[in-house]
Structures are given as C-alpha cells and as structure tokens.
N, C-alpha and C positions, 0 to 999 in steps of 0.2 A: 532332636532339635529340643533346646531348652526353651523355657518360657521367655528368657531374656533375649534369645537369639530370635525367637518368632516375633517378640514385640518390635525389635529393631528392624526386622524385615517388613513387618506391616507399616511401620512408621515411615519407612523409606518409599514404600508404594504409595501411601497417602500423600506424602510430600510431592510425588511425581505424577499425580493425577489431578485434572481439572474437572472430572466427571462429576457434576453436581449431585446426579441422581445416585451414583455410587456412594458419594460421601454422606448424602442424606440417609441412605440405608444403613450405612455402617454407623452412623450417629444414632439412628434408631435402635439398632441392635445392641449398641453398647449402653444406651439409656435403659432399654428394657432389662437387660442383665443386672444393671446396677440397682434396679428397683425391685428385684426379686426378694420376697420376704416381707415387703411393705404392704401394709393394709391400704387399699384403696377406699377412700371415702367417697361415697356417691353424693353427687349434687342433688338438690331438690327435683330437677328435672329428670335426672336418671332414675330417682326413686318413683317418681310418678310414671314414668315409661314402663319400669318393671311392674308396678301395680296394675297399670293399664293392660299389660300383657297377660298377667295372672287372671284378671277378670275376664278377658277374652277367652282363655282356656276354660274358665268355669262355665261360660255361657256356650261353649262348644263351637266358638268362632275360631277354628283352626283347620289347617289342612296338612296332610303327611308330606314328608320330604318327597316321597315317590310321586304323590299328586302335582306337587310344585315342579318336579322335574318334567312331567308329562305336559304340563301347561307350558312350560318353557319351550320344550320340543315343538309343540304345536305353534307357538308364536314364532319361532324361528322358521318354521316350514312357510310362513305367510310372506 
C-alpha cells in the first residue's frame, strides 16, 4: 500500500467515526510526530521541579523501582 492509499484509508476512517477518545489519541500521536526534533523549552516550574528532584537524590531521598513496586503490591493487598 502506498502512502497516498494509506492516507486516504485513514481519512475515510476518521470521517466515519465519532469516537472522541480515538480522535484525541490520533491527534496526540500526529502532534507528537510533528514535533520530533524540536527542542522543548522548560517552563520555570518544570526547571524548579527538576532541580527539586536532583536535590532529593543528593540528599538520599529516593527509593528504587523495586521498592516502589513492593509498596504498591502491599497497598493493593489492603
């Protein structure tokens, strides 16, 4: 199937659906793909959150992925 044929097939399927969740997902995927290669400029809040996280790591305030999974398992058993 050529790119043109695939585009036409997808366009027809999009026209025939009223599924908002599907349309939102397709929109997100297309938006994500169109932004590949662009540099994301972090907001001051994002920079602050990253710096807070780095400070927590320096202070030993972290737990492993395995420990998080154990805690979740324990919580789900309750």
